[in-house]
C-alpha positions in Angstrom: -18.2 251.1 171.4 -15.0 249.7 172.7 -14.0 246.1 172.3 -14.5 245.5 176.0 -18.0 246.9 175.8 -18.9 244.6 172.9 -17.6 241.6 174.8 -19.7 242.4 177.9 -22.9 242.9 175.7 -22.5 239.6 173.9 -21.9 237.7 177.2 -25.0 239.3 178.8 -27.2 238.4 175.9 -25.8 234.8 175.7 -26.4 234.4 179.4 -30.1 235.4 179.3 -32.4 232.3 180.2 -34.6 230.9 177.5 -38.4 231.5 178.1 -40.1 228.7 180.0 -41.7 226.2 177.5 -45.5 225.9 177.5 -46.4 222.5 178.9 -49.6 222.4 176.8 -48.0 223.4 173.5 -47.0 219.8 172.5 -50.0 218.1 174.1 -51.9 216.0 171.5 -55.1 216.5 173.6 -55.3 220.3 173.4 -56.7 221.8 170.2 -58.3 225.0 171.4 -57.4 227.3 174.3 -60.1 229.7 175.8 -58.8 233.2 176.3 -61.8 234.6 178.1 -64.8 232.4 178.8 -68.2 234.2 178.8 -69.5 234.2 182.5 -73.3 234.4 181.7 -74.4 233.0 178.4 -77.9 233.9 177.2 -78.5 230.9 175.0 -81.5 228.7 176.1 -82.4 231.0 179.0 -85.7 232.5 179.9 -86.3 236.3 180.7 -89.3 237.8 182.5 -89.8 241.5 182.1 -92.4 243.8 183.7 -93.2 247.2 182.2 -95.5 248.6 184.9 -96.3 252.1 183.3 -96.2 252.7 179.5 -97.3 256.1 178.3 -98.4 256.7 174.7 -96.5 259.5 172.8 -97.5 261.4 169.8 -101.2 260.5 170.0 -103.6 262.6 167.9 -107.2 261.5 168.8 -106.7 259.0 171.6 -104.4 258.4 174.5 -103.4 255.1 176.1 -101.7 254.1 179.4 -100.9 250.4 179.8 -99.0 247.9 181.6 -97.1 245.1 179.8 -95.4 241.8 180.7 -92.9 240.3 178.3 -91.5 236.7 178.3 -88.4 236.2 176.2 -86.9 232.8 175.2 -83.2 233.3 174.2 -82.7 230.6 171.6 -79.1 231.8 170.9 -76.9 234.7 172.0 -78.4 236.8 169.1 -81.9 235.5 168.5 -84.9 235.1 170.8 -88.8 234.9 170.8 -90.9 237.2 172.9 -94.5 236.8 174.0 -96.1 240.0 175.4 -99.5 240.4 176.9 -100.6 243.9 177.7 -103.5 245.6 179.5 -104.7 249.2 178.8 -105.9 250.6 182.1 -106.5 254.1 180.8 -107.8 254.8 177.2 -109.6 258.0 176.4 -109.9 260.8 173.7 -106.9 263.0 173.6 -106.7 266.6 174.7 -106.7 267.7 171.1 -109.8 265.7 170.3 -111.6 267.1 173.4 -110.7 270.6 172.5 -111.8 270.0 168.9 -115.2 268.8 170.1 -115.8 271.5 172.7 -114.6 274.4 170.6 -115.8 273.8 167.2 -118.3 270.9 167.9 -116.2 268.7 165.4 -115.7 265.1 166.5 -112.9 262.8 165.2 -113.9 260.2 162.6 -115.1 257.0 164.2 -112.4 254.8 162.7 -109.8 257.2 164.1 -111.3 257.0 167.6 -111.0 253.3 168.1 -109.0 252.4 171.2 -107.2 249.3 172.5 -108.3 247.6 175.6 -105.9 244.7 175.9 -103.9 242.4 173.6 -101.2 239.8 173.3 -98.4 239.7 170.6 -95.6 237.4 169.6 -92.4 238.6 168.0 -88.9 237.3 167.1 -86.1 239.4 168.7 -82.7 240.1 167.3 -79.7 241.6 169.1 -77.2 242.8 166.5 -75.0 244.7 168.7 -73.6 243.5 172.1 -70.9 244.5 174.4 -69.9 244.7 178.1 -68.1 246.9 180.6 -66.9 246.8 184.2 -69.1 248.6 186.8 -70.5 248.2 190.2 -67.9 245.7 191.1 -68.8 243.3 188.4 -69.6 243.0 184.6 -72.5 244.8 183.0 -73.6 243.6 179.6 -75.6 245.6 177.1 -77.2 245.1 173.7 -79.4 246.7 171.0 -82.6 244.8 170.4 -84.9 244.8 167.4 -88.2 243.1 167.1 -91.4 242.8 165.0 -94.4 240.6 165.1 -98.2 240.4 165.4 -101.1 239.3 167.7 -104.6 240.2 168.6 -106.3 242.8 170.7 -109.7 243.9 172.0 -110.9 247.5 171.1 -113.5 249.9 172.1 -114.9 253.3 171.1 -116.2 256.2 173.1 -119.9 256.9 172.8 -121.0 259.6 175.3 -118.4 262.0 176.3 -117.8 262.9 180.0 -120.2 265.7 181.0 -122.5 266.8 183.7 -124.7 263.7 183.2 -121.8 261.4 184.2 -118.6 259.9 182.9 -118.0 258.8 179.4 -119.5 255.6 178.1 -117.8 253.1 175.8 -118.9 250.3 173.4 -116.9 247.3 172.2 -115.7 247.2 168.7 -114.4 243.6 168.9 -111.1 241.9 168.3 -108.5 243.3 165.8 -105.2 242.1 164.4 -102.4 244.0 166.2 -99.0 244.3 164.5 -95.9 245.5 166.4 -92.4 246.8 165.8 -89.8 248.3 168.0 -86.2 248.8 169.1 -84.5 249.2 172.5 -81.6 248.9 174.7 -81.0 246.1 177.2 -78.6 245.9 180.1 -77.8 242.9 182.3 -76.4 243.2 185.7 -74.6 240.0 186.9 -76.2 236.7 186.1 -79.9 237.5 186.5 -81.1 241.1 186.7 -82.0 243.0 183.6 -83.3 246.6 182.6 -84.9 247.3 179.2 -85.7 250.7 177.6 -87.7 250.3 174.3 -89.9 252.2 172.0 -92.7 250.0 170.6 -95.5 250.7 168.1 -98.8 248.9 168.4 -100.5 249.1 165.1 -104.1 248.2 164.6 -106.8 249.1 162.0 -109.8 251.1 163.1 -113.1 250.4 161.3 -116.5 250.6 163.0 -119.0 248.1 161.5 -120.3 246.8 164.9 -120.5 248.2 168.4 -121.2 245.8 171.2 -121.7 243.2 168.5 -124.5 245.1 166.9 -124.3 246.1 163.3 -126.4 248.8 161.5 -129.4 246.7 161.1 -129.4 245.6 164.8 -129.1 249.2 165.9 -132.0 250.3 163.8 -134.1 247.6 165.5 -132.9 248.8 169.0 -133.6 252.4 168.0 -137.1 251.6 167.0 -137.7 249.7 170.2 -136.4 252.8 172.2 -138.9 255.0 170.4 -141.6 252.5 171.1 -141.1 252.6 174.8 -138.1 250.5 175.7 -135.3 248.3 174.4 -136.2 244.5 174.7 -133.5 243.2 172.4 -135.9 240.9 170.5 -135.3 240.5 166.7 -131.5 241.3 166.8 -128.7 239.0 165.6 -127.1 236.7 168.0 -123.9 238.7 168.1 -125.7 241.8 169.2 -125.3 242.5 173.0 -128.6 244.4 173.4 -127.9 244.4 177.2 -125.1 246.9 176.8 -127.8 249.5 175.8 -130.1 248.8 178.7 -130.3 250.0 182.2 -128.6 253.0 183.7 -124.9 253.8 184.9 -124.0 254.4 188.4 -124.5 258.1 187.7 -128.0 257.6 186.5 -127.2 257.9 182.8 -129.8 256.0 180.6 -127.7 253.6 178.4 -130.4 253.5 175.7 -129.2 257.0 174.8 -126.1 255.4 173.5 -128.0 253.6 170.7 -128.3 256.7 168.5 -124.6 257.6 169.0 -123.6 254.0 168.1 -125.8 254.1 165.1 -124.2 257.2 163.8 -120.7 255.9 164.3 -121.5 252.6 162.5 -123.2 254.4 159.6 -120.1 256.7 159.2 -118.0 253.9 157.7 -114.4 254.2 156.7 -111.2 252.8 158.1 -107.9 254.1 159.5 -104.5 252.8 160.5 -103.9 253.6 164.2 -100.6 253.7 166.0 -100.0 253.4 169.8 -96.4 254.3 170.1 -95.2 253.8 173.7 -92.0 254.2 175.8 -91.5 250.9 177.7 -89.2 250.9 180.8 -89.0 247.4 182.2 -87.2 245.5 184.9 -86.6 241.8 184.6 -84.9 238.6 185.8 -83.3 235.9 183.7 -83.8 232.3 184.6 
């Protein structure tokens, strides 16, 4: 480089203007500066989610289709509490169980055949992974959710199978503890609208000690009454709903025929841990 070139370079560098000072840098009132404020915080907000159709997957002896509604209170950005009632609008023996009965005349064990009717559960919810991306002209937020909890549910068992004499009949097996656990993926569009895709396991314990509130002794009394001419319900315990074994169905099936079936299932004994694993696709709003 020539001497003239060096002089020109030094002159140009010396003439470059200093960067403009930050007017807030020396202010005693400024301690923190927000780089990117979060537009839609979750903390202390409420979320309502409807899962209209939930199919059971991987069932062995029973199959369930249900509808679920979930209320979630987001205590913080990462933790929440969910309350979830559900209603089972289709519960029946599975295709495998039906084929087992029709081909080899072998029915599933009574404890393995108990089905959920309805229930309500509560569970804390944790969202360990969260993020966002730009789409649809705005910001879409997403997160992984994990939850586990417990509640109660009503249960039933099939007595008469569906045949030429009419549809299947069922007997109540009472309230049961229902435990749950699951994981899923949550997306939020804008400030309010959410979509959830979750896999959830409803766990309950099948044991058949009473059907329609009647234990083995009650069912023996009803069986003796049926053999003597008709079920009157006298002499049974207060929990026994003898009326469930009286009258006929709309198809003309005599409900007293269910007494012997119920008696056999109660006398069978045993217990089983039952899983109702479902895929929950839900659409919600955050308030």
